[in-house]
N, C-alpha and C positions, 0 to 999 in steps of 0.2 A: 640548537634550541630544544627545549624540553616542552612537549605539548601533552596536555591531558584532554582526552575525548570522552564525553559522557554518554553512556547508553542509559536513557531514563527508564524508569519503571512505570508500566501502564497497568499494573496489577494482574497481568497474565500469570498463569501457572508455569507455562513454558513460553518464552518470548520468541518472536521471529528474529532470526539472525539479522543484525543491523547492517545490511549490505552496503547502503550508502555511506555510512560512517567507515566501514571497512575499506572502501575505495579511497576515501580521504586519508585514512591511516597509511595506506600503501604509498600514496603520493608523497605524503609528508616524510615517510621513512626514506623513500628514494631521494628526497631533497637533502636528507642528512639529519633530520630531526630525530630525537628520542621520543617515541610515542608510547604513552601509557593509557590504557583503557580503564575507565571507572565504570564498573558493572553494577549500577544501581538496580538494573533489571533483574539480574540473576539472584542477587542477594537481598533485594527489597530493602536497601538501606534507606533510613529516613534522611531528610535533607540536612539535619544536624550533623550526620556522619560526614557529609561532603565538606561542611565548614571545618570540622576537626581535621579531616584529611588534608585540606589545603593549608591549615595552620601548621601542620607537621611536615608538609612537603612543598618544595618550591617548583613552580612551573613558569615558563615564559608566556605561555598562552593556554587558554582553555576553550574548548568548543563544544557546541551541541547543535543538533538539527532537529526540527520538528515539522510535521505536516500540519495542514490547517485543521482546526477542530477545537471544540471547547475544552475537552479533557487535556489535550496537548498544551493548549494555551495556559490553562491553570497550573499545569505541572511546570511549565517553563517559568512562570512567575515565582513559584516556590524555589526552584533551583537557582534562579537569578538572585533571589534574596540570600540564599545560602552562600553563593559565590561572593556577593558584594559585602557580606559580613565578615569574610575571612581576613585574617591579618596579612596573608601573603597573596592578595588578590592579583591574579595574572591578567594579561590582556584578554578580554572576554569577547568571543566571537560567536555569533549565532547564525544559522542558515536553515535552508529547507523551504518547502512549499508554503509554510506558514508565514514567515517573515518576508519572503521575497517580494510579494505584491505591494506590501505596505511597510517598507523598512523604517520610515520615520516613527510610526506608531510603536513598533516593536523596540526600537532603540530607546525611546522615552519610557516605555513601560518596564523594560527589563534592566535598564542601566548598562546594557552592553556597550562595548566600544565600537564594534563593527558588525554589520550585517553583510553576509555573503549572499548575493542575489543570484538565483538560478544554480546551474551546475557549479559545484564547489572545488573540483580537483585542481584545475589550473589557477583559479582565483586565489585559493588559500595559500598556495605556494608563492604566487606573485606577491601577495600581501605580506607574508613573513619575510620574503626577500627585502621588501621595502622597509619593514620594521628593523630588520637586522642591520641594514646599511643606512638607516635614518634618512631615507629618501621620502619625499612628500607622498602621502596617500592619494593625493589627487590624480596621480598617474595610474592607479590600479583600477582597471576595468572590472565591473561586476560587484562593487562594494558600495555601501552607504556607511557613514561614520559621523561621529560627533567631533566638532572642532570649536572649542570655546563656547559650548552650549548651542551651537548652530549645527543642524543636520545637513551634511553634504551627501548628495546622491550622485554617484559617478555614472558614466556611460555603462550600459550593459555589455557584458563580455559575449562575443560570438560563441555559439555552441561548439562543443568538441565534435568534429566531423567523423573521426574514426574512433569508435569506442574501443576497438581492439588495440589501439595505441596506448591505452591506459594499463597500468599494472593490475594484475588480479587483486581482488580484495585481500587484505592482510590476514588471512585465515589464522595464521599461527599466533596472532595477538589475542585471539578470542577462545573461549572455552567451547569448542565445537562439540565436545561430549555432551554439553548441556543443550545447545541449540538444535542438534540433530534429533532430539526427542520430540520435536514439533509434530503434531498429528494433522494429517490432511485426508481428504476423501480417498478411501480405498487403501489406506496405510495399514499394513499388518503390524502386529505387536513387535515383530522382529525387524521392521523397517527403520532406517535412519534417513531423515529428511534434510535437505539443504536447499535454500533458495538460490536462484541464479538470475542473471539478466541475459536475454537473447538480443536485446537492443534497447534503445531509449526513444521515447516520444510516441506519437500516434498520428496517423494520417487524417483522423477525423476531428471535428471541432464542435462537439456537443456543448450546449450553452451552460451546462452546470459544472463543467470540468474546470478545476482551478489550476491545472498544470499549464504554465505559461510558455513552455518551450514548444516552438512550432516544428512540425515535420517529424519524420521517422528516420532513425539512424540504426540500421540493423548491424549486428555482429556477423562475422563470417561463420558459416556452418562449421568449418574446420576448427575455428577457435573455440566455439561452443563445445564441440566434442572433446577437444583437448582438456578443457577445464573440467568437464564431467568425469573423464577418465582419471584425472588427478584426484578429484574428490572421492571417487570410488576407491582408489588405491590407498590414499593417505588417511581417509577418515571413515571408510566403510560405508559410504553413502549409497543407498539403494533406491532413493526417490528424489527427483529434482522437481522443485516447485518454481516454475518460471514466474517471477514477480513483476516483470515489466508490463507496461500497459497492453502490448499487443504482439504476441508471437505470431499470431495468424494475421499478418499484414497483407498477405496475398496468397493465392493458391500456389504459385510457383515457388515462393520462398519457403512456405510450410512443407511442400513436397521435398525440397532440397534438404531441409533439416532432417526430415523423417528418413529419407533414403540413406543419408550418411550414418544415422543411428542404426538402421537395419544392417547396413554393410559392416559396421564395426561390431555388431552383436553386443551392444553395451549392457544388455540385461538389466535395464533400469526402468522403473515406473516414472512417469512424469505427468505434471499438469501444467496448464497455461491459461492465460486470458485470451479469449477468442472473439471472432467477429462472425455473426450469422450471415453476413454478406458472402463469406467464403466457406460456409458449411456445406460443401459439396460431398455427396455420399462416397465417391471414390477417394477423395482426400481424407475423409474421416476414417475409412477403412485402413488407409495407409498409416494414419496417425495411431490407430489402435495397434497395428502390427509393430509400429516403432516403439510402443510402450506407453502411449498416452492413456490415462485412466479417467481424467476429469478435465473438462473445459469450462472455465468460468465466463459466462456470457453476460454482457451488459444489455439487458432487454429494455429496462427502464419503464416501459409502458406497453400495454397491449391494446393500444388505441391509435389508429392511423393519424388522427388530427394532432394528438399530443406528440407523437413521434416526429411529425413534421415541425411542430412548434419548437422542439428542442434540438432540431437538426441532427437527428440520430441517423439519418440516411438508411433507415430500415422501414419495412412494412410488416404488418401483422402476418401477411402471407409468407414473407421470407422467414419470419420468426418461427412460425409453425412448421414450415418445411425443414428448416435447419435443425430444430430441436428433435423432430421425428428422425431425421437422418442420423443425428448424434446418438440417440438411444438405439437405433437399429444397428449402429456400428459397435455397440457394446461399450460406449463411453458415457459416463455420467455428465449431464449438463448442470452447471451452476446457473440458477435462474434468478437474476437480480432485477427487482422491480422497485422503483421509488414512486412516491405519490406527492402531489402538490405542485407539479409543473404547470405552466400556463395551459389551460384547456382541460385540466383534470377536474373530475366531479365524482359523485357517488357511483355513477355507472362505470366510469373508467376504472375505478378502484375495484368494483365487483368483477369486471372483466379480467383484471390482473389476478385476483384471487382464484377465479375459475381456471385460468390458464395454469397457475402454479399447482393447483390440486390435480389437474389432468395429467401433467407431465412430470410430477415429482417421483423420482425413483428412490428416495430415502437416503441419498448420499449425504445430504446436509439438511439441517433445519433452516428453512427460509421464511423470513418475515419481511414485511414491507416497511420501509423507513420514509419519513418525509424528506424531500429534497432540501438541501441547505445551499444558499447562495454564497459560497465561500469567496472571500476576497481573491481577486485574480480571475474569476469566472465572468462570463458575459451576463449570467444571471444576477450576479452581485451588482453590476453596473445598471441593469434593468431595475433592480430593487431601489437603488438610489434615485434613478430618474423618475420612478413612480412614487417617490416619497415614502416608501416602505422601510427604508433604512437611511440613516444620516451619513454614516461613514464607518470606518473600520472599528473605531471605539464603540460605536453603537452596536455593531455586530457582535463583538466579543464581550462587551460589558453588560449588555441588556438583552439582546435578541437570542443569541445562540447559547442556551443554557444546558442543552443536552441534544445529542445527535438523533435521539428517538422522539424528540418533541419538536413542534413547529418553530421554525426560526422566522420565516417570512411567509405570509399567506398570499399566494398568487391565485387562489381559487375564489369562487363565489360563496363558499361555505364560511360560516363563522368559525372562529378558532375552536370553540367547544364542539361544534358539529364535525369539524375536521378530526379532532382527537377521538371523538366517539366512533367515527367511521373507521379509523385505524385500529381502535380497540376491537371492534367487531371483526374486522378483516384478519387481524393477527390472532385473535382467539380461535378462529376457524383453522388457520394454518398451523398453529401450535397443537391444537387438539388432533389434527390429522397426523402430524409428525409422531406424536407420542402414541397414538392409536396403532400406527404402523410399527413402532418400536415394540409395543406390547405384544402385537400379533407375532412379531418375529421371535421374541423370547418364548412365548407360549408354544410356537412351533418347535423350537429347540427342546423344550420340555417334553413335548409329545414324542419327538424322535428318540430322545434319551430313554424314556421308560417303555414306550410301546414298540419301538423298533430296535431297542438295545444299541443305541449309537455310541460306539466305543471311542469315537473321536472327540466327544464332549469333554471340556476341560474345567467346568465349574461355572456357576452363575456369578460368583463374587470376584472373579478375576478381572483385572483392568486391561 
């Protein structure tokens, strides 16, 4: 079978390597499919180009995956229209965190034939096996599909227990020379970046998270190291961005990964998503020694009541202690705060701004976004129970118009008061960031002319 996989364009200058799609591509190729990648992202193709491409080329199936979000949803509708208009329309499959919680809505809106719910690797192979042998789709776990106008939602497929049993992403099908230009905190101009997974899932159950897969499934440290060394040798990668939800799933596991990196002398910078529950000063020093330069922390709020309401399993004391320890270890912390959770008000927002200003080391510009009750999250169910949302259609077609604007208001503020408060908060944070940037450039200017800094390479270089 010949399968086309679409990497959609989100208007980025350099896109993140589509690691999820690359895993799917590897599984399909192992199954015996001819896999073709359609890089709308890299080339910024308009949707009309996809229609023409399908008119000129025949495929047995076409697939695309999206996460939840207004931008992704609107893009999916445009791509779906382009596919459905083509003369050689293949079997159309969609998947990802966006369609998985509400497959019927997405099937009807996109005109797709099948939704793959949850992890796609095993499911999509099983689906194509059934298609090829003309067996009934009712036997395929993990899909929803249309049958004579009726939507059938099958039983969910169990999660893949051993992530290392999967083939590596099909790197050779993608333009790594393009994707490795991604910039991350503390990336030098000569660095090449590549995302990787150290595992899947998360041990925690925050109410705003739309990822429906329960539990955490780590990869073996040896397998992680082997893939890193391959990327370094094959593509010259010098910086690994661990994209999974939680590399820091425990102190013991993080120590194991760090020690194997140190022993192998990988000479690699890396960043990861972390948990302040495990931000132990000795562990952080070990992470620094192993090459870690940035840890992205989900703080969400600097208020103990709100943290308890959203089941963050953190306290402000833990947050402060962990961020201080991270900075003391010489690692930049990513400070993520959202606003609008149950219990939030003007004061909790001010607390968040004050915290961000105090511990910002300039590695990234940080602003505060409103929380969105994405389908699949407990917050989404709460919004429906409280009459703030009707259903998935109401979320995507009316309420969720922009990720930086209010979708559902769980606070006592009016919508206008809410947006005014965010405007003031983010104005403060933006001014602080650019003030620090200006001071840094002026310091370079001073060193250049007053200290005759011969290492200076020009103000206009990128």
